[in-house]
N, C-alpha and C positions, 0 to 999 in steps of 0.2 A: 807547626810545620816549618821546615827549613827550605830555603831557596838556593839553588846553585845558578848564579848568573853567568852562564857560559852559553854562547850560541850553539844550538844543536848542529851536529855534523851530519851532512847528507851522505847517503850511500855512495853517490857519485864522487864526493870529495874524499871518501875514506879509502878508495881503491884506485890504483894506477892502472892504466892500460885498459884494453877492451876485455870484457868478460863474456864468455859464451855459455849458453845453456847446455847443461849436460844431457845425456840421453835419459837419465833418471828424471830430470826436471821436465823434459819434453813429455815424457810418459805421464808424469804427475799432472802437468797442466792439461793434457788431453783428458785424463780421467776426471779431473775436477770440473772442467768445462762441460763435459757430458753429464755430470751428476747434478749440476746446479739447475734449479727450476727456472722456468720462464716467469720473470716478474718485472714490474716497472719500478725504477728507482725514482723516488721523489726529488724534486728540485731543492736546492739550498744545502745547508750544512747537514752532515750525516753522523749518526751514531752507529758504530759497528760493534756487535758483540760476537766474540769467537770463543769456542771451546775446543781444545785439542786434546786428544788422548795420547798419553805417553806411557810406553812400557818400561822406560828406563827412568829411574829416580834422578839421574844426572842430566836429564834433558832441560835445556833452557826454554822457558816459556815464550820468549820473543823470536826464536829462530824461524818458526814456520809462518809468522805473521806476514811479512812482506811478500813472499811468494803467493800465499793465498789471496792476499789483498790485490796483487797484480792480476790474478785470475778473475777476481770479481770485476775489476776494472775492464778487463778484456771482454768478458761475457756481457756485461750490462752497459758498456759504453759511457762510463762516467770517469771523471778525473778523481783519483783517490785523494787529492789534496782537499777535497770537500769533506773528508772524514775528519771531524773535529773532536770526537770523543771515541776512544777505543777501549773496550773492555775485553780482557783476555783472561781465560781460565784454563787451567790444565787439570786433567783428571787422569788417575792411574788406570791403566788397562793392562790386560794380559798380553804378553808377546805373541804375535802371530807366527 
C-alpha cells in the first residue's frame, strides 16, 4: 500500500464565495428526508455503508456522497465528522 502524505482539502477550502442550494438539491433533500426511516444513531464513531445506482457509466462514485451524508446529518441530528469508516458502492441501473 502506498501513502500520499498531503493534508486532505475540505470542501470549504476548495471553493471561494458562498454556495447556494439549487432547486434540484432542495427537492432532493426534501425527498431523501421524507424517505429515511426513524432510527436512533448510536454514540461514538460511525461506519456508513452507501450504495448508489448510476445509469451512466461515466458517473463518479463520490459525487453523491456529501449531499446524502448531509441529509443523514440533518435527519438524525448527529455531526458527520463522527463517520470514521465510509464504504461506497456503485451499481448499474437502467435510466429512468
